[in-house]
Backbone as numpy.savetxt, mean C-alpha at the origin, in Angstrom:
# Nx Ny Nz CAx CAy CAz Cx Cy Cz
14.58 -15.28 -10.11 13.73 -14.10 -10.11 14.62 -12.86 -10.11
14.24 -11.85 -10.87 15.07 -10.65 -10.98 14.83 -9.71 -9.81
15.73 -8.77 -9.67 15.72 -7.82 -8.56 14.50 -6.91 -8.62
14.03 -6.50 -7.44 12.91 -5.57 -7.31 13.50 -4.18 -7.15
13.03 -3.25 -7.96 13.50 -1.87 -7.91 12.31 -0.98 -7.55
12.43 -0.19 -6.50 11.34 0.71 -6.07 11.75 2.14 -6.36
10.83 2.87 -6.97 11.09 4.25 -7.38 9.82 5.07 -7.24
9.94 6.41 -7.27 8.73 7.25 -7.24 7.89 7.03 -8.50
6.58 7.07 -8.34 5.67 6.98 -9.48 5.70 8.30 -10.24
5.29 8.24 -11.50 5.13 9.46 -12.31 3.67 9.58 -12.72
3.24 10.80 -12.97 1.83 11.09 -13.24 1.25 10.24 -14.36
2.02 9.98 -15.39 1.52 9.21 -16.52 1.22 7.76 -16.20
1.61 7.30 -15.02 1.36 5.91 -14.62 0.06 5.75 -13.83
-0.63 6.84 -13.57 -1.81 6.78 -12.70 -2.83 5.74 -13.16
-3.22 5.75 -14.42 -4.23 4.80 -14.91 -3.74 3.36 -14.77
-2.48 3.11 -15.07 -1.94 1.76 -14.95 -1.93 1.31 -13.50
-1.64 2.21 -12.59 -1.62 1.86 -11.16 -3.03 1.60 -10.64
-3.99 2.38 -11.09 -5.38 2.13 -10.70 -5.86 0.78 -11.25
-5.46 0.44 -12.46 -5.83 -0.86 -13.04 -5.20 -2.00 -12.24
-3.96 -1.82 -11.82 -3.30 -2.80 -10.97 -4.07 -2.94 -9.65
-4.49 -1.82 -9.08 -5.25 -1.85 -7.83 -6.55 -2.64 -8.01
-7.23 -2.45 -9.14 -8.44 -3.23 -9.42 -8.13 -4.72 -9.47
-7.09 -5.09 -10.21 -6.76 -6.52 -10.34 -6.44 -7.14 -8.98
-5.64 -6.43 -8.19 -5.28 -6.96 -6.87 -6.49 -7.03 -5.95
-7.31 -6.01 -5.96 -8.46 -5.96 -5.06 -9.51 -6.99 -5.42
-9.79 -7.14 -6.70 -10.82 -8.09 -7.13 -10.37 -9.53 -6.99
-9.07 -9.75 -6.82 -8.57 -11.10 -6.64 -8.91 -11.66 -5.26
-9.32 -10.79 -4.35 -9.74 -11.24 -3.02 -11.26 -11.41 -3.04
-11.76 -12.63 -3.02 -13.22 -12.85 -3.12 -14.02 -12.15 -2.02
-13.42 -11.95 -0.85 -14.15 -11.29 0.23 -14.40 -9.81 -0.04
-13.63 -9.22 -0.96 -13.76 -7.79 -1.26 -14.51 -7.51 -2.56
-14.65 -8.50 -3.40 -15.15 -8.31 -4.76 -16.50 -7.60 -4.82
-17.52 -8.10 -4.13 -18.86 -7.52 -4.22 -18.89 -6.08 -3.73
-18.22 -5.81 -2.61 -18.20 -4.46 -2.06 -17.51 -3.48 -3.01
-16.43 -3.91 -3.64 -15.72 -3.03 -4.57 -16.52 -2.79 -5.84
-17.15 -3.82 -6.36 -17.96 -3.64 -7.57 -19.15 -2.71 -7.29
-19.66 -2.73 -6.06 -20.76 -1.84 -5.69 -20.29 -0.43 -5.39
-18.98 -0.24 -5.17 -18.41 1.06 -4.82 -17.16 1.33 -5.65
-17.31 1.50 -6.96 -16.12 1.65 -7.81 -15.29 2.89 -7.50
-15.88 3.86 -6.80 -15.12 5.05 -6.43 -14.02 4.74 -5.41
-14.06 3.56 -4.82 -13.05 3.18 -3.82 -11.68 2.99 -4.47
-11.65 2.73 -5.76 -10.39 2.55 -6.47 -10.06 3.86 -7.16
-9.28 4.66 -6.46 -8.83 5.93 -7.02 -7.48 6.26 -6.42
-6.56 6.61 -7.26 -5.25 7.06 -6.82 -5.17 8.55 -7.14
-5.27 9.39 -6.12 -5.25 10.84 -6.39 -3.97 11.27 -7.09
-4.11 12.00 -8.16 -2.96 12.49 -8.91 -2.04 13.29 -8.01
-2.60 14.05 -7.08 -1.78 14.89 -6.20 -0.82 14.05 -5.36
-1.23 12.85 -4.97 -0.31 11.98 -4.22 0.92 11.64 -5.06
0.70 11.40 -6.32 1.84 11.11 -7.21 2.71 12.34 -7.35
2.09 13.48 -7.61 2.84 14.73 -7.79 3.60 15.13 -6.53
3.06 14.78 -5.36 3.72 15.11 -4.10 4.81 14.11 -3.72
5.06 13.11 -4.57 6.11 12.13 -4.30 5.75 11.12 -3.23
4.45 10.89 -3.04 3.98 9.98 -1.99 3.67 8.57 -2.50
3.84 8.34 -3.80 3.51 7.04 -4.40 4.80 6.42 -4.95
4.99 5.14 -4.63 6.19 4.42 -5.04 5.80 3.18 -5.84
6.54 2.93 -6.89 6.27 1.82 -7.80 7.37 0.77 -7.63
6.97 -0.48 -7.59 7.92 -1.60 -7.60 7.98 -2.16 -9.01
9.18 -2.22 -9.54 9.40 -2.79 -10.87 10.25 -4.04 -10.74
9.99 -4.96 -11.63 10.82 -6.16 -11.75 10.96 -6.44 -13.23
12.18 -6.56 -13.68 12.47 -6.78 -15.10 11.81 -5.69 -15.95
11.80 -4.46 -15.45 11.27 -3.33 -16.20 9.76 -3.22 -16.24
9.05 -4.08 -15.51 7.59 -4.04 -15.50 7.08 -3.69 -14.11
6.01 -2.88 -14.07 5.40 -2.51 -12.79 4.73 -3.74 -12.20
5.09 -4.06 -10.96 4.53 -5.23 -10.27 3.74 -4.85 -9.02
3.84 -3.59 -8.58 3.10 -3.16 -7.40 3.35 -1.69 -7.13
2.58 -1.16 -6.17 2.81 0.22 -5.75 2.32 0.42 -4.32
2.85 1.48 -3.73 2.42 1.88 -2.39 2.25 3.39 -2.38
1.48 3.87 -1.42 1.32 5.31 -1.21 1.44 5.58 0.28
2.17 6.61 0.62 2.39 6.99 2.01 2.02 8.46 2.16
1.18 8.74 3.14 0.75 10.12 3.36 1.06 10.53 4.80
1.33 11.83 5.01 1.60 12.30 6.38 0.33 12.30 7.22
0.50 12.11 8.52 -0.59 12.18 9.49 -0.41 13.46 10.32
-1.48 13.88 10.94 -1.41 15.10 11.75 -0.56 14.93 13.00
-0.32 13.70 13.44 0.49 13.48 14.64 1.98 13.40 14.36
2.39 13.65 13.11 3.80 13.61 12.74 4.26 12.27 12.19
3.45 11.24 12.36 3.77 9.94 11.77 3.24 9.91 10.34
3.33 8.76 9.70 2.86 8.60 8.32 1.92 7.40 8.23
1.09 7.42 7.19 0.10 6.36 6.96 0.43 5.66 5.64
0.47 4.35 5.67 0.57 3.58 4.44 -0.84 3.55 3.86
-1.08 4.41 2.91 -2.42 4.66 2.38 -2.82 3.66 1.31
-1.85 3.00 0.71 -2.13 2.01 -0.34 -0.95 1.06 -0.44
-1.26 -0.19 -0.72 -0.24 -1.20 -1.00 -0.91 -2.27 -1.85
-0.50 -2.35 -3.11 -1.11 -3.29 -4.04 -0.03 -3.95 -4.89
-0.17 -5.25 -5.07 0.79 -6.03 -5.85 -0.01 -6.87 -6.85
0.54 -7.01 -8.05 -0.10 -7.87 -9.06 -0.33 -9.25 -8.45
-1.53 -9.79 -8.57 -1.83 -11.08 -7.93 -0.86 -12.21 -8.27
-0.38 -12.27 -9.51 0.54 -13.36 -9.85 1.91 -13.17 -9.19
2.13 -12.02 -8.57 3.41 -11.73 -7.91 3.31 -11.80 -6.39
2.13 -12.15 -5.87 1.98 -12.26 -4.42 2.95 -13.32 -3.90
3.48 -13.06 -2.73 4.41 -13.97 -2.04 5.76 -14.08 -2.74
6.15 -13.02 -3.45 7.45 -12.98 -4.11 8.33 -11.84 -3.60
7.94 -11.21 -2.49 8.77 -10.18 -1.88 8.49 -8.76 -2.34
7.57 -8.58 -3.26 7.30 -7.23 -3.77 6.60 -6.38 -2.73
5.58 -6.93 -2.07 4.89 -6.18 -1.02 5.85 -5.80 0.10
6.67 -6.73 0.52 7.65 -6.45 1.57 8.63 -5.36 1.14
9.09 -5.41 -0.11 10.00 -4.37 -0.61 9.34 -3.00 -0.59
8.06 -2.96 -0.93 7.34 -1.69 -0.90 7.17 -1.18 0.53
6.88 -2.07 1.48 6.76 -1.66 2.88 8.10 -1.15 3.38
9.18 -1.86 3.10 10.51 -1.43 3.55 10.88 -0.08 2.96
10.58 0.12 1.69 10.88 1.41 1.06 10.06 2.52 1.70
8.78 2.26 1.95 7.91 3.26 2.58 8.44 3.62 3.97
8.85 2.61 4.74 9.37 2.87 6.08 10.63 3.74 6.01
11.50 3.46 5.07 12.71 4.27 4.90 12.35 5.69 4.48
11.38 5.83 3.60 11.00 7.16 3.09 10.42 8.04 4.19
9.65 7.47 5.12 9.02 8.30 6.14 9.98 8.73 7.23
11.11 8.06 7.37 12.12 8.49 8.34 12.55 9.92 8.01
12.70 10.23 6.74 13.12 11.57 6.31 12.10 12.64 6.67
10.86 12.27 6.90 9.83 13.24 7.27 9.79 13.49 8.77
10.57 12.72 9.53 10.56 12.85 10.98 9.61 11.91 11.67
8.93 11.06 10.93 7.97 10.12 11.51 8.69 9.09 12.38
8.02 8.68 13.45 8.52 7.61 14.30 7.89 6.27 13.94
6.69 6.32 13.36 5.95 5.11 13.01 5.29 5.28 11.65
5.06 4.16 11.01 4.20 4.12 9.84 2.98 3.28 10.24
1.81 3.81 9.95 0.55 3.18 10.34 -0.16 2.65 9.10
-1.05 1.70 9.32 -1.88 1.19 8.23 -3.22 0.74 8.82
-4.27 0.94 8.06 -5.56 0.32 8.37 -5.63 -0.88 7.45
-5.39 -2.06 8.02 -5.22 -3.27 7.22 -6.51 -4.04 7.07
-6.69 -4.59 5.89 -7.75 -5.56 5.66 -7.41 -6.78 6.52
-8.37 -7.33 7.25 -8.05 -8.48 8.12 -7.36 -9.63 7.41
-7.63 -9.84 6.12 -6.96 -10.95 5.43 -5.46 -10.71 5.24
-5.02 -9.47 5.44 -3.60 -9.13 5.26 -2.84 -9.03 6.59
-3.49 -9.38 7.68 -2.85 -9.23 8.99 -1.52 -9.99 9.08
-1.48 -11.22 8.63 -0.24 -12.00 8.71 0.88 -11.34 7.91
0.54 -10.80 6.74 1.55 -10.11 5.93 2.14 -8.93 6.69
1.27 -8.07 7.22 1.75 -6.88 7.93 2.53 -7.25 9.19
2.08 -8.26 9.90 2.81 -8.72 11.09 4.20 -9.20 10.69
4.31 -9.93 9.59 5.60 -10.41 9.11 6.51 -9.26 8.69
5.91 -8.13 8.33 6.69 -6.95 7.94 7.03 -6.06 9.13
6.68 -6.50 10.35 7.05 -5.75 11.54 5.99 -4.84 12.12
4.76 -4.91 11.59 3.68 -4.11 12.15 3.10 -4.82 13.37
2.56 -4.04 14.29 1.85 -4.59 15.44 0.44 -4.04 15.44
-0.50 -4.87 15.86 -1.90 -4.45 15.94 -2.07 -3.50 17.11
-2.84 -2.43 16.87 -3.10 -1.45 17.94 -4.59 -1.25 18.18
-5.43 -1.86 17.37 -6.87 -1.72 17.54 -7.60 -2.04 16.26
-8.85 -1.62 16.21 -9.68 -1.81 15.02 -10.40 -0.51 14.72
-10.83 -0.38 13.48 -11.58 0.79 13.06 -12.62 0.36 12.03
-13.81 0.92 12.16 -14.85 0.64 11.18 -14.56 1.45 9.93
-14.56 0.76 8.79 -14.39 1.42 7.50 -15.66 1.21 6.68
-15.73 1.80 5.54 -16.93 1.63 4.71 -17.11 0.20 4.22
-16.07 -0.61 4.33 -16.14 -2.01 3.89 -16.07 -3.01 5.04
-16.18 -2.53 6.25 -16.14 -3.43 7.41 -15.07 -3.01 8.39
-14.64 -3.94 9.20 -13.64 -3.66 10.23 -12.25 -3.72 9.63
-11.47 -2.67 9.90 -10.08 -2.63 9.52 -9.20 -2.75 10.75
-8.06 -3.37 10.60 -7.11 -3.51 11.70 -6.18 -2.32 11.73
-6.10 -1.64 12.83 -5.14 -0.56 13.01 -3.80 -1.19 13.38
-2.78 -0.88 12.61 -1.46 -1.46 12.85 -0.40 -0.38 12.68
0.73 -0.57 13.33 1.82 0.38 13.17 3.15 -0.33 13.25
4.13 0.33 12.66 5.51 -0.20 12.62 6.44 0.94 12.99
7.33 0.68 13.94 8.34 1.67 14.30 9.34 1.78 13.15
9.72 3.02 12.82 10.68 3.23 11.74 12.01 3.80 12.25
12.07 4.11 13.53 13.33 4.56 14.15 13.56 3.80 15.42
């Protein structure tokens, strides 16, 4: 398997990244009906890309996943998106994106990176060093509040 390269996204990739998000999201049967009923849930704001908050994972020159990190009012950062092409799951791409996001938020002064995780992804986030801190009701059900120390 070739090396994973993570870099900032560019504006022209927005549609491709949203399409990747659809493929990854619809691949989870527990999310399919809710997403099809709420297509507005799949949106990558252009401003996040322009602000340098979106990172793309490439392998062999092809986009295989992306993440988005946004600042929080408490000085920490939020992992706002993390999506990997379904055929690339369990190949280290998600972990590479989490590690890159954690490194990127250190420069902002954040002490932690937080995520509201889909319960089916809890084992993945725990393996990446996140700890559960609670739960939160989202428009699609209960989300797990998790955080990872970055310093």
